[in-house]
MIVEX-508930 format. One record per residue: residue number from 1; residue in one letter; x, y, z of N, C-alpha, C, CB in turn. Coordinates in nm, 2 decimals, m for minus. Glycine has a CB too. Layout:
! residues N
REC	pos	code	n.xx	n.yy	n.zz	ca.xx	ca.yy	ca.zz	c.xx	c.yy	c.zz	cb.xx	cb.yy	cb.zz
REC	NUM	A	X	Y	Z	X	Y	Z	X	Y	Z	X	Y	Z .
...
This chain:
! residues 227
REC	pos	code	n.xx	n.yy	n.zz	ca.xx	ca.yy	ca.zz	c.xx	c.yy	c.zz	cb.xx	cb.yy	cb.zz
REC	1	M	0.52	m0.64	3.98	0.57	m0.61	4.12	0.45	m0.57	4.21	0.67	m0.49	4.11 .
REC	2	L	0.36	m0.49	4.16	0.24	m0.45	4.23	0.12	m0.51	4.16	0.22	m0.30	4.26 .
REC	3	A	0.03	m0.58	4.23	m0.09	m0.63	4.16	m0.21	m0.61	4.26	m0.08	m0.78	4.13 .
REC	4	I	m0.30	m0.53	4.21	m0.43	m0.51	4.29	m0.54	m0.57	4.21	m0.45	m0.35	4.32 .
REC	5	A	m0.62	m0.65	4.27	m0.73	m0.72	4.20	m0.85	m0.73	4.29	m0.69	m0.86	4.16 .
REC	6	G	m0.97	m0.69	4.23	m1.10	m0.70	4.30	m1.10	m0.62	4.43	m1.13	m0.84	4.33 .
REC	7	L	m1.05	m0.50	4.42	m1.04	m0.42	4.55	m1.17	m0.34	4.57	m0.92	m0.32	4.54 .
REC	8	H	m1.23	m0.37	4.68	m1.35	m0.30	4.73	m1.32	m0.22	4.85	m1.47	m0.39	4.75 .
REC	9	A	m1.37	m0.10	4.87	m1.35	m0.02	4.99	m1.47	0.07	5.02	m1.22	0.05	4.98 .
REC	10	A	m1.49	0.11	5.14	m1.60	0.19	5.18	m1.55	0.28	5.30	m1.72	0.11	5.22 .
REC	11	Y	m1.62	0.40	5.31	m1.61	0.48	5.42	m1.74	0.47	5.49	m1.58	0.63	5.38 .
REC	12	G	m1.74	0.40	5.60	m1.87	0.37	5.67	m1.96	0.29	5.58	m1.94	0.50	5.71 .
REC	13	H	m2.08	0.34	5.56	m2.18	0.27	5.47	m2.17	0.31	5.33	m2.32	0.29	5.52 .
REC	14	T	m2.07	0.40	5.30	m2.06	0.45	5.16	m1.96	0.38	5.08	m2.03	0.60	5.16 .
REC	15	Q	m2.00	0.30	4.99	m1.91	0.22	4.91	m1.84	0.31	4.81	m1.98	0.10	4.84 .
REC	16	V	m1.71	0.30	4.80	m1.63	0.39	4.71	m1.56	0.31	4.60	m1.53	0.47	4.79 .
REC	17	L	m1.50	0.20	4.63	m1.43	0.11	4.53	m1.52	m0.01	4.51	m1.29	0.08	4.58 .
REC	18	H	m1.53	m0.05	4.38	m1.61	m0.16	4.34	m1.53	m0.26	4.25	m1.74	m0.11	4.27 .
REC	19	G	m1.42	m0.30	4.30	m1.34	m0.40	4.22	m1.23	m0.35	4.14	m1.43	m0.48	4.14 .
REC	20	I	m1.15	m0.26	4.19	m1.04	m0.20	4.12	m0.94	m0.30	4.08	m0.97	m0.09	4.21 .
REC	21	E	m0.89	m0.29	3.95	m0.78	m0.38	3.90	m0.67	m0.28	3.86	m0.83	m0.46	3.78 .
REC	22	L	m0.55	m0.32	3.91	m0.43	m0.23	3.88	m0.30	m0.30	3.90	m0.44	m0.10	3.97 .
REC	23	A	m0.21	m0.28	3.81	m0.08	m0.35	3.82	0.03	m0.25	3.78	m0.07	m0.48	3.74 .
REC	24	V	0.15	m0.27	3.84	0.27	m0.19	3.81	0.39	m0.29	3.80	0.30	m0.08	3.91 .
REC	25	G	0.46	m0.30	3.69	0.57	m0.39	3.68	0.70	m0.32	3.72	0.59	m0.43	3.54 .
REC	26	A	0.80	m0.39	3.74	0.93	m0.34	3.78	0.98	m0.24	3.67	1.04	m0.45	3.80 .
REC	27	G	1.02	m0.12	3.71	1.07	m0.02	3.62	0.96	0.05	3.54	1.17	m0.08	3.53 .
REC	28	E	0.84	0.02	3.57	0.73	0.07	3.49	0.67	0.20	3.55	0.62	m0.03	3.47 .
REC	29	V	0.62	0.29	3.47	0.55	0.41	3.52	0.40	0.39	3.47	0.61	0.54	3.46 .
REC	30	V	0.31	0.39	3.57	0.17	0.37	3.55	0.10	0.49	3.60	0.11	0.24	3.61 .
REC	31	S	0.01	0.55	3.53	m0.07	0.66	3.57	m0.21	0.61	3.61	m0.08	0.78	3.46 .
REC	32	L	m0.26	0.66	3.72	m0.40	0.63	3.77	m0.48	0.76	3.75	m0.40	0.58	3.92 .
REC	33	M	m0.58	0.75	3.66	m0.65	0.87	3.62	m0.80	0.85	3.64	m0.62	0.90	3.48 .
REC	34	G	m0.87	0.97	3.65	m1.02	0.97	3.66	m1.06	1.11	3.71	m1.07	0.86	3.76 .
REC	35	R	m1.18	1.14	3.70	m1.23	1.27	3.75	m1.23	1.27	3.90	m1.38	1.29	3.70 .
REC	36	N	m1.25	1.38	3.96	m1.25	1.40	4.11	m1.36	1.31	4.17	m1.27	1.55	4.15 .
REC	37	G	m1.33	1.25	4.28	m1.42	1.17	4.35	m1.45	1.03	4.29	m1.55	1.24	4.35 .
REC	38	M	m1.36	0.98	4.20	m1.38	0.85	4.14	m1.31	0.74	4.21	m1.33	0.86	4.00 .
REC	39	G	m1.23	0.77	4.31	m1.17	0.67	4.39	m1.02	0.65	4.38	m1.23	0.54	4.36 .
REC	40	K	m0.95	0.75	4.32	m0.81	0.74	4.31	m0.73	0.74	4.44	m0.76	0.85	4.22 .
REC	41	T	m0.76	0.84	4.52	m0.70	0.86	4.65	m0.74	0.74	4.75	m0.73	0.99	4.72 .
REC	42	T	m0.86	0.69	4.73	m0.90	0.58	4.82	m0.82	0.45	4.78	m1.05	0.55	4.80 .
REC	43	T	m0.80	0.44	4.65	m0.71	0.33	4.60	m0.57	0.33	4.67	m0.70	0.32	4.45 .
REC	44	I	m0.51	0.45	4.67	m0.38	0.47	4.72	m0.39	0.45	4.87	m0.33	0.62	4.70 .
REC	45	A	m0.49	0.49	4.94	m0.51	0.47	5.09	m0.51	0.32	5.12	m0.63	0.54	5.14 .
REC	46	C	m0.58	0.24	5.04	m0.58	0.10	5.06	m0.45	0.04	5.03	m0.69	0.03	4.97 .
REC	47	L	m0.38	0.08	4.93	m0.25	0.03	4.90	m0.15	0.05	5.02	m0.19	0.09	4.77 .
REC	48	M	m0.16	0.17	5.08	m0.07	0.20	5.19	m0.11	0.15	5.32	m0.05	0.35	5.19 .
REC	49	G	m0.23	0.09	5.33	m0.27	0.04	5.46	m0.34	0.14	5.55	m0.16	m0.02	5.54 .
REC	50	L	m0.37	0.25	5.49	m0.44	0.36	5.56	m0.59	0.34	5.57	m0.41	0.50	5.50 .
REC	51	L	m0.64	0.26	5.48	m0.78	0.22	5.48	m0.79	0.07	5.44	m0.86	0.30	5.37 .
REC	52	R	m0.87	0.00	5.52	m0.89	m0.14	5.49	m1.00	m0.17	5.39	m0.92	m0.22	5.62 .
REC	53	G	m0.96	m0.24	5.28	m1.05	m0.28	5.18	m1.07	m0.43	5.18	m1.01	m0.22	5.05 .
REC	54	R	m1.14	m0.48	5.08	m1.16	m0.62	5.05	m1.10	m0.64	4.91	m1.31	m0.66	5.07 .
REC	55	G	m1.02	m0.75	4.90	m0.96	m0.78	4.77	m0.82	m0.82	4.79	m0.97	m0.66	4.67 .
REC	56	D	m0.75	m0.82	4.68	m0.61	m0.87	4.68	m0.51	m0.75	4.65	m0.58	m0.98	4.58 .
REC	57	I	m0.42	m0.73	4.73	m0.31	m0.63	4.71	m0.18	m0.70	4.73	m0.33	m0.50	4.80 .
REC	58	G	m0.11	m0.73	4.63	0.02	m0.80	4.64	0.14	m0.71	4.59	0.02	m0.93	4.56 .
REC	59	F	0.25	m0.72	4.66	0.36	m0.64	4.63	0.49	m0.72	4.65	0.37	m0.51	4.71 .
REC	60	A	0.56	m0.75	4.54	0.69	m0.83	4.54	0.67	m0.95	4.62	0.80	m0.74	4.60 .
REC	61	G	0.57	m1.03	4.60	0.55	m1.15	4.67	0.48	m1.14	4.81	0.67	m1.22	4.68 .
REC	62	H	0.45	m1.02	4.85	0.39	m1.00	4.99	0.24	m0.96	4.97	0.47	m0.90	5.07 .
REC	63	D	0.16	m1.02	5.07	0.02	m0.98	5.08	0.01	m0.86	5.17	m0.06	m1.10	5.13 .
REC	64	L	m0.03	m0.74	5.11	m0.04	m0.62	5.19	m0.17	m0.60	5.26	m0.01	m0.50	5.10 .
REC	65	T	m0.27	m0.68	5.24	m0.41	m0.65	5.28	m0.42	m0.63	5.43	m0.50	m0.76	5.23 .
REC	66	R	m0.34	m0.69	5.51	m0.35	m0.68	5.66	m0.23	m0.62	5.72	m0.38	m0.82	5.72 .
REC	67	L	m0.14	m0.56	5.64	m0.02	m0.50	5.70	m0.04	m0.36	5.74	0.10	m0.51	5.60 .
REC	68	A	0.03	m0.32	5.85	0.02	m0.18	5.89	0.10	m0.09	5.79	0.08	m0.16	6.03 .
REC	69	P	0.07	0.04	5.79	0.13	0.13	5.70	0.29	0.13	5.71	0.09	0.27	5.72 .
REC	70	H	0.34	0.13	5.83	0.49	0.13	5.84	0.55	0.00	5.79	0.53	0.14	5.99 .
REC	71	A	0.48	m0.11	5.80	0.53	m0.24	5.74	0.53	m0.24	5.59	0.45	m0.36	5.79 .
REC	72	I	0.42	m0.18	5.53	0.42	m0.16	5.39	0.53	m0.07	5.34	0.28	m0.10	5.35 .
REC	73	A	0.55	0.04	5.41	0.66	0.13	5.37	0.80	0.05	5.37	0.67	0.25	5.46 .
REC	74	R	0.82	m0.03	5.47	0.94	m0.10	5.48	0.97	m0.21	5.37	0.95	m0.17	5.62 .
REC	75	L	0.86	m0.25	5.31	0.87	m0.34	5.20	0.92	m0.27	5.07	0.74	m0.41	5.17 .
REC	76	G	0.91	m0.14	5.07	0.97	m0.07	4.96	0.87	0.01	4.88	1.03	m0.16	4.87 .
REC	77	I	0.76	0.07	4.95	0.67	0.16	4.88	0.68	0.29	4.94	0.52	0.10	4.89 .
REC	78	G	0.72	0.39	4.87	0.74	0.53	4.91	0.62	0.61	4.87	0.87	0.59	4.87 .
REC	79	L	0.55	0.68	4.96	0.44	0.76	4.93	0.47	0.91	4.93	0.32	0.73	5.02 .
REC	80	V	0.42	0.98	4.82	0.42	1.12	4.82	0.27	1.16	4.83	0.48	1.19	4.69 .
REC	81	P	0.22	1.19	4.95	0.07	1.20	4.97	0.01	1.33	4.91	0.04	1.20	5.12 .
REC	82	E	m0.12	1.32	4.88	m0.19	1.44	4.84	m0.17	1.55	4.94	m0.34	1.41	4.81 .
REC	83	G	m0.15	1.67	4.90	m0.13	1.78	4.99	0.01	1.79	5.06	m0.23	1.77	5.10 .
REC	84	R	0.10	1.71	5.01	0.24	1.71	5.05	0.27	1.66	5.19	0.29	1.85	5.03 .
REC	85	Q	0.20	1.72	5.29	0.21	1.67	5.43	0.36	1.66	5.48	0.14	1.54	5.44 .
REC	86	V	0.44	1.76	5.45	0.58	1.76	5.51	0.57	1.79	5.66	0.67	1.86	5.44 .
REC	87	F	0.68	1.77	5.73	0.68	1.80	5.87	0.71	1.95	5.89	0.79	1.71	5.95 .
REC	88	P	0.61	2.03	5.92	0.63	2.18	5.90	0.73	2.24	5.99	0.50	2.24	5.93 .
REC	89	T	0.75	2.18	6.11	0.84	2.25	6.21	0.99	2.20	6.20	0.80	2.22	6.35 .
REC	90	L	1.01	2.09	6.11	1.14	2.04	6.09	1.20	2.12	5.97	1.14	1.89	6.06 .
REC	91	T	1.33	2.12	5.97	1.40	2.18	5.85	1.39	2.09	5.73	1.55	2.21	5.89 .
REC	92	V	1.43	2.14	5.62	1.44	2.06	5.50	1.53	1.94	5.52	1.49	2.14	5.38 .
REC	93	R	1.64	1.96	5.57	1.74	1.85	5.60	1.68	1.75	5.70	1.87	1.90	5.65 .
REC	94	E	1.62	1.80	5.80	1.56	1.71	5.90	1.44	1.62	5.84	1.51	1.79	6.02 .
REC	95	N	1.36	1.69	5.76	1.26	1.61	5.69	1.31	1.50	5.61	1.18	1.71	5.60 .
REC	96	L	1.42	1.52	5.54	1.48	1.42	5.45	1.55	1.31	5.53	1.59	1.48	5.36 .
REC	97	L	1.62	1.35	5.64	1.68	1.24	5.72	1.59	1.16	5.80	1.79	1.31	5.81 .
REC	98	A	1.47	1.22	5.83	1.37	1.15	5.91	1.33	1.02	5.86	1.25	1.23	5.94 .
REC	99	T	1.33	1.00	5.72	1.28	0.88	5.66	1.40	0.80	5.59	1.18	0.92	5.55 .
REC	100	A	1.52	0.84	5.62	1.63	0.78	5.54	1.65	0.63	5.57	1.76	0.86	5.57 .
REC	101	R	1.67	0.56	5.46	1.71	0.42	5.47	1.83	0.40	5.38	1.60	0.32	5.44 .
REC	102	R	1.91	0.30	5.41	2.03	0.27	5.32	1.99	0.24	5.18	2.12	0.16	5.38 .
REC	103	G	2.06	0.29	5.08	2.04	0.26	4.95	2.09	0.36	4.85	1.89	0.24	4.92 .
REC	104	R	2.04	0.36	4.73	2.10	0.45	4.63	2.07	0.59	4.66	2.03	0.41	4.50 .
REC	105	W	1.96	0.63	4.72	1.92	0.77	4.75	1.98	0.81	4.88	1.77	0.79	4.74 .
REC	106	T	2.06	0.91	4.88	2.12	0.98	5.00	2.08	1.12	5.00	2.27	0.96	5.00 .
REC	107	L	2.12	1.19	5.10	2.09	1.34	5.11	2.15	1.41	4.99	2.14	1.39	5.24 .
REC	108	S	2.27	1.38	4.96	2.34	1.44	4.84	2.27	1.41	4.71	2.48	1.41	4.84 .
REC	109	G	2.22	1.29	4.70	2.15	1.25	4.57	2.02	1.32	4.56	2.13	1.10	4.57 .
REC	110	V	1.95	1.34	4.66	1.82	1.41	4.66	1.84	1.55	4.63	1.74	1.39	4.79 .
REC	111	T	1.94	1.62	4.70	1.96	1.76	4.67	2.02	1.79	4.54	2.05	1.82	4.78 .
REC	112	A	2.08	1.69	4.48	2.13	1.70	4.34	2.01	1.70	4.24	2.23	1.59	4.30 .
REC	113	L	1.91	1.61	4.27	1.79	1.61	4.19	1.71	1.74	4.21	1.71	1.48	4.23 .
REC	114	F	1.70	1.79	4.33	1.63	1.91	4.36	1.72	2.01	4.42	1.51	1.88	4.45 .
REC	115	P	1.80	2.09	4.34	1.89	2.18	4.40	1.83	2.28	4.49	1.96	2.26	4.29 .
REC	116	R	1.71	2.32	4.48	1.64	2.41	4.57	1.64	2.36	4.71	1.50	2.44	4.52 .
REC	117	L	1.63	2.23	4.73	1.63	2.18	4.86	1.77	2.20	4.93	1.60	2.03	4.86 .
REC	118	A	1.88	2.19	4.85	2.01	2.22	4.91	2.02	2.36	4.95	2.12	2.19	4.80 .
REC	119	E	1.96	2.45	4.87	1.97	2.60	4.90	1.89	2.63	5.03	1.91	2.68	4.79 .
REC	120	R	1.79	2.55	5.06	1.70	2.57	5.17	1.71	2.47	5.28	1.55	2.58	5.13 .
REC	121	A	1.82	2.40	5.29	1.84	2.29	5.38	1.81	2.32	5.53	1.98	2.23	5.37 .
REC	122	G	1.84	2.45	5.57	1.83	2.48	5.71	1.69	2.55	5.74	1.93	2.57	5.75 .
REC	123	Q	1.61	2.57	5.63	1.48	2.63	5.66	1.38	2.53	5.71	1.43	2.70	5.53 .
REC	124	R	1.28	2.58	5.79	1.17	2.50	5.83	1.08	2.48	5.71	1.09	2.57	5.95 .
REC	125	A	1.03	2.36	5.70	0.95	2.32	5.58	0.82	2.41	5.57	0.90	2.18	5.60 .
REC	126	A	0.77	2.46	5.68	0.65	2.55	5.67	0.68	2.68	5.59	0.61	2.58	5.81 .
REC	127	T	0.81	2.72	5.58	0.84	2.84	5.51	0.86	2.82	5.36	0.96	2.90	5.58 .
REC	128	L	0.85	2.70	5.31	0.88	2.68	5.17	0.75	2.71	5.09	0.92	2.53	5.15 .
REC	129	S	0.77	2.73	4.96	0.66	2.75	4.87	0.59	2.61	4.85	0.70	2.81	4.74 .
REC	130	G	0.47	2.61	4.79	0.41	2.49	4.76	0.49	2.40	4.67	0.27	2.51	4.70 .
REC	131	G	0.55	2.45	4.57	0.64	2.37	4.48	0.76	2.31	4.55	0.68	2.46	4.37 .
REC	132	E	0.82	2.39	4.64	0.93	2.34	4.71	0.89	2.24	4.81	1.00	2.46	4.79 .
REC	133	Q	0.77	2.25	4.87	0.72	2.15	4.96	0.70	2.02	4.89	0.59	2.19	5.03 .
REC	134	Q	0.65	2.03	4.76	0.63	1.91	4.68	0.76	1.84	4.65	0.55	1.94	4.55 .
REC	135	M	0.86	1.92	4.62	1.00	1.86	4.59	1.05	1.79	4.72	1.10	1.97	4.55 .
REC	136	L	1.02	1.85	4.83	1.06	1.79	4.96	0.99	1.66	4.99	1.04	1.89	5.08 .
REC	137	A	0.86	1.66	4.96	0.78	1.54	4.98	0.83	1.43	4.89	0.63	1.57	4.95 .
REC	138	I	0.87	1.46	4.76	0.92	1.36	4.68	1.06	1.31	4.73	0.93	1.41	4.53 .
REC	139	G	1.14	1.41	4.77	1.27	1.38	4.82	1.26	1.29	4.94	1.35	1.50	4.85 .
REC	140	R	1.17	1.32	5.03	1.15	1.24	5.15	1.11	1.10	5.12	1.04	1.31	5.24 .
REC	141	A	1.03	1.08	5.02	0.99	0.95	4.98	1.11	0.87	4.92	0.87	0.95	4.88 .
REC	142	L	1.19	0.94	4.84	1.31	0.88	4.78	1.41	0.84	4.88	1.37	0.97	4.68 .
REC	143	M	1.41	0.91	4.99	1.51	0.88	5.10	1.48	0.74	5.17	1.51	0.99	5.21 .
REC	144	T	1.36	0.69	5.15	1.32	0.56	5.19	1.38	0.45	5.10	1.17	0.54	5.21 .
REC	145	N	1.43	0.49	4.99	1.48	0.41	4.88	1.38	0.30	4.84	1.61	0.33	4.93 .
REC	146	P	1.27	0.36	4.79	1.15	0.27	4.75	1.18	0.19	4.62	1.03	0.35	4.74 .
REC	147	R	1.12	0.07	4.62	1.11	0.00	4.49	1.00	0.05	4.41	1.09	m0.15	4.52 .
REC	148	L	0.89	0.10	4.47	0.78	0.17	4.40	0.76	0.30	4.47	0.65	0.08	4.41 .
REC	149	L	0.76	0.41	4.38	0.73	0.54	4.43	0.58	0.57	4.39	0.83	0.65	4.37 .
REC	150	V	0.50	0.62	4.49	0.36	0.64	4.46	0.34	0.79	4.49	0.27	0.56	4.56 .
REC	151	L	0.28	0.86	4.39	0.26	1.00	4.40	0.11	1.03	4.38	0.34	1.08	4.30 .
REC	152	D	0.04	1.08	4.48	m0.10	1.12	4.48	m0.11	1.26	4.45	m0.17	1.08	4.61 .
REC	153	E	m0.17	1.30	4.33	m0.18	1.44	4.28	m0.04	1.50	4.28	m0.28	1.52	4.38 .
REC	154	A	0.04	1.45	4.19	0.18	1.49	4.18	0.20	1.64	4.16	0.24	1.41	4.07 .
REC	155	T	0.12	1.71	4.09	0.15	1.85	4.06	0.03	1.94	4.09	0.19	1.86	3.91 .
REC	156	E	m0.06	1.89	4.17	m0.18	1.97	4.19	m0.15	2.11	4.26	m0.28	1.89	4.29 .
REC	157	G	m0.21	2.21	4.20	m0.19	2.34	4.26	m0.06	2.41	4.24	m0.22	2.34	4.40 .
REC	158	L	0.03	2.35	4.16	0.16	2.41	4.14	0.16	2.50	4.02	0.26	2.30	4.12 .
REC	159	A	0.25	2.60	4.02	0.27	2.69	3.91	0.33	2.62	3.79	0.37	2.81	3.95 .
REC	160	P	0.30	2.66	3.67	0.34	2.58	3.55	0.49	2.55	3.55	0.31	2.66	3.43 .
REC	161	L	0.58	2.65	3.58	0.72	2.62	3.58	0.76	2.52	3.68	0.80	2.75	3.61 .
REC	162	I	0.71	2.52	3.80	0.74	2.42	3.90	0.68	2.29	3.86	0.68	2.46	4.04 .
REC	163	R	0.56	2.29	3.80	0.51	2.16	3.75	0.60	2.10	3.65	0.37	2.19	3.69 .
REC	164	A	0.65	2.18	3.56	0.74	2.13	3.45	0.87	2.07	3.52	0.78	2.24	3.35 .
REC	165	E	0.91	2.13	3.62	1.03	2.08	3.69	1.01	1.95	3.76	1.08	2.18	3.80 .
REC	166	I	0.89	1.93	3.81	0.85	1.80	3.87	0.85	1.69	3.77	0.72	1.81	3.95 .
REC	167	W	0.78	1.72	3.65	0.77	1.62	3.55	0.91	1.59	3.49	0.69	1.68	3.43 .
REC	168	T	1.00	1.68	3.48	1.14	1.65	3.44	1.21	1.56	3.54	1.22	1.78	3.43 .
REC	169	C	1.19	1.58	3.67	1.25	1.50	3.77	1.19	1.36	3.76	1.23	1.56	3.91 .
REC	170	L	1.06	1.35	3.74	1.00	1.21	3.73	1.05	1.14	3.61	0.85	1.23	3.73 .
REC	171	A	1.07	1.21	3.50	1.13	1.15	3.38	1.27	1.10	3.41	1.13	1.25	3.26 .
REC	172	A	1.35	1.17	3.48	1.48	1.13	3.52	1.48	1.00	3.61	1.56	1.24	3.59 .
REC	173	L	1.38	1.00	3.70	1.37	0.88	3.78	1.33	0.76	3.70	1.26	0.90	3.89 .
REC	174	K	1.24	0.78	3.60	1.20	0.67	3.51	1.32	0.62	3.43	1.09	0.72	3.41 .
REC	175	A	1.40	0.71	3.39	1.52	0.67	3.31	1.62	0.58	3.39	1.59	0.79	3.26 .
REC	176	E	1.61	0.60	3.52	1.70	0.52	3.61	1.63	0.39	3.65	1.73	0.60	3.74 .
REC	177	G	1.51	0.36	3.60	1.45	0.24	3.63	1.36	0.24	3.75	1.55	0.13	3.64 .
REC	178	Q	1.32	0.36	3.80	1.23	0.36	3.92	1.09	0.33	3.88	1.24	0.50	3.98 .
REC	179	A	1.03	0.24	3.94	0.89	0.21	3.92	0.80	0.32	3.99	0.85	0.07	3.98 .
REC	180	I	0.70	0.37	3.92	0.63	0.48	3.97	0.48	0.46	3.94	0.67	0.61	3.90 .
REC	181	L	0.39	0.49	4.04	0.25	0.49	4.02	0.21	0.64	4.05	0.17	0.39	4.12 .
REC	182	V	0.15	0.71	3.95	0.13	0.85	3.97	m0.01	0.88	3.94	0.22	0.93	3.87 .
REC	183	V	m0.07	0.96	4.03	m0.21	1.02	4.01	m0.19	1.16	3.98	m0.29	1.00	4.14 .
REC	184	D	m0.25	1.20	3.87	m0.24	1.35	3.83	m0.35	1.37	3.72	m0.10	1.38	3.77 .
REC	185	K	m0.38	1.50	3.70	m0.48	1.54	3.61	m0.43	1.59	3.48	m0.57	1.64	3.67 .
REC	186	H	m0.30	1.61	3.47	m0.24	1.67	3.35	m0.21	1.56	3.25	m0.11	1.75	3.39 .
REC	187	L	m0.30	1.54	3.16	m0.30	1.43	3.06	m0.18	1.45	2.97	m0.43	1.43	2.99 .
REC	188	A	m0.15	1.57	2.92	m0.04	1.58	2.83	0.09	1.54	2.89	m0.03	1.73	2.78 .
REC	189	A	0.12	1.58	3.01	0.24	1.54	3.08	0.24	1.39	3.10	0.26	1.61	3.21 .
REC	190	L	0.13	1.33	3.14	0.13	1.19	3.17	0.15	1.11	3.04	m0.01	1.15	3.23 .
REC	191	R	0.10	1.16	2.93	0.12	1.09	2.80	0.27	1.07	2.77	0.06	1.17	2.68 .
REC	192	G	0.35	1.17	2.81	0.49	1.16	2.78	0.57	1.08	2.88	0.55	1.29	2.77 .
REC	193	L	0.51	1.05	3.00	0.58	0.98	3.11	0.54	0.84	3.12	0.56	1.06	3.24 .
REC	194	A	0.41	0.81	3.12	0.36	0.68	3.16	0.38	0.57	3.05	0.21	0.69	3.19 .
REC	195	D	0.41	0.45	3.09	0.41	0.34	3.00	0.27	0.28	2.98	0.50	0.22	3.06 .
REC	196	R	0.19	0.29	3.09	0.05	0.25	3.08	m0.04	0.34	3.16	0.03	0.10	3.13 .
REC	197	M	m0.16	0.35	3.12	m0.26	0.44	3.19	m0.38	0.35	3.23	m0.30	0.55	3.09 .
REC	198	V	m0.42	0.38	3.35	m0.54	0.31	3.41	m0.64	0.42	3.44	m0.50	0.23	3.54 .
REC	199	V	m0.76	0.40	3.39	m0.87	0.50	3.42	m0.97	0.44	3.50	m0.93	0.55	3.28 .
REC	200	I	m1.02	0.51	3.61	m1.12	0.46	3.69	m1.24	0.55	3.69	m1.07	0.44	3.84 .
REC	201	E	m1.36	0.49	3.71	m1.48	0.57	3.70	m1.58	0.51	3.81	m1.55	0.57	3.56 .
REC	202	K	m1.62	0.59	3.90	m1.71	0.55	4.01	m1.66	0.42	4.08	m1.85	0.53	3.96 .
REC	203	G	m1.52	0.42	4.11	m1.47	0.31	4.18	m1.44	0.18	4.11	m1.55	0.28	4.30 .
REC	204	R	m1.45	0.19	3.97	m1.42	0.07	3.89	m1.32	0.10	3.79	m1.55	0.02	3.82 .
REC	205	T	m1.23	0.01	3.75	m1.14	0.02	3.64	m1.21	0.01	3.51	m1.02	m0.08	3.65 .
REC	206	V	m1.21	0.11	3.43	m1.29	0.11	3.31	m1.21	0.11	3.18	m1.38	0.23	3.31 .
REC	207	W	m1.08	0.14	3.20	m0.99	0.13	3.08	m0.85	0.12	3.12	m1.01	0.26	2.99 .
REC	208	T	m0.77	0.04	3.05	m0.63	0.03	3.07	m0.56	0.02	2.94	m0.59	m0.10	3.16 .
REC	209	G	m0.45	0.09	2.92	m0.38	0.09	2.79	m0.26	0.18	2.79	m0.48	0.12	2.68 .
REC	210	T	m0.20	0.18	2.67	m0.08	0.27	2.66	m0.13	0.41	2.62	0.01	0.21	2.55 .
REC	211	P	m0.04	0.51	2.63	m0.07	0.64	2.58	m0.11	0.64	2.43	0.05	0.74	2.60 .
REC	212	A	m0.04	0.56	2.35	m0.07	0.56	2.21	m0.22	0.50	2.19	0.02	0.47	2.14 .
REC	213	A	m0.26	0.41	2.27	m0.39	0.36	2.26	m0.50	0.46	2.30	m0.41	0.23	2.35 .
REC	214	L	m0.46	0.54	2.40	m0.55	0.65	2.45	m0.57	0.75	2.34	m0.50	0.71	2.58 .
REC	215	D	m0.45	0.79	2.27	m0.46	0.88	2.16	m0.54	0.83	2.05	m0.32	0.92	2.12 .
REC	216	A	m0.54	0.70	2.03	m0.61	0.64	1.91	m0.76	0.63	1.94	m0.56	0.50	1.89 .
REC	217	D	m0.80	0.65	2.06	m0.95	0.65	2.09	m0.98	0.77	2.18	m0.98	0.52	2.17 .
REC	218	P	m1.00	0.88	2.12	m1.03	1.01	2.19	m1.16	1.00	2.28	m1.05	1.12	2.10 .
REC	219	S	m1.25	0.90	2.25	m1.37	0.89	2.32	m1.34	0.85	2.47	m1.46	0.79	2.26 .
REC	220	V	m1.23	0.79	2.50	m1.20	0.74	2.63	m1.18	0.87	2.72	m1.08	0.65	2.64 .
REC	221	A	m1.09	0.96	2.67	m1.06	1.08	2.75	m1.18	1.17	2.76	m0.95	1.16	2.68 .
REC	222	H	m1.26	1.18	2.65	m1.38	1.26	2.65	m1.48	1.20	2.76	m1.45	1.26	2.51 .
REC	223	R	m1.50	1.07	2.76	m1.60	1.01	2.84	m1.57	1.01	2.99	m1.63	0.87	2.79 .
REC	224	Y	m1.44	0.97	3.02	m1.40	0.95	3.15	m1.31	1.05	3.22	m1.33	0.82	3.16 .
REC	225	L	m1.25	1.14	3.14	m1.16	1.24	3.19	m1.21	1.38	3.17	m1.02	1.22	3.13 .
REC	226	G	m1.31	1.40	3.09	m1.37	1.53	3.08	m1.28	1.62	2.99	m1.39	1.59	3.20 .
REC	227	V	m1.20	1.57	2.90	m1.12	1.65	2.81	m1.15	1.61	2.66	m0.97	1.63	2.84 .
């Protein structure tokens, strides 16, 4: 469904990506991993049209390389950005309805997945905790009824209990057949969620495989992930 090949990107004269290779199939969960500053967020920015790179980015038969971010979103890619970036002055309900498109995910469906959002439906997003804002950001992306859900730093900075709740919800989405591309540093959780793992180092794809293959070769995590 998603195929990225030979992706290069730069910020000014600083080259960041040097030929990224990445794919996500229908109903598949793929984790994008690497140390800080290796190009994970830049890869997501290119996918979403927020940064122009060189290479091939195809999604469901469409070439994304020259499309605007709103056009990419309309094709069925829902982004949960790093740092959550909810609309702070809007209520929880308004945040969710702002991105709503017809499909399986409705306001009631999202609040059933995240009951805390139902409890805080009338609160401004700025008053929520970090974990609740992350739930809202995921819910807002689901309200676009995406074919592919993209999460950049899915649980960064969250308390362990909230983090566990997010992983549980992502597992439930996977069970329903939702395709997911997830960036996160928590290897143990990713092992239990991802079908495949992609590791990048200094803007290059250096390893791709299953969680079982990663476990079978501890040198990969030691060399590229620092664990």
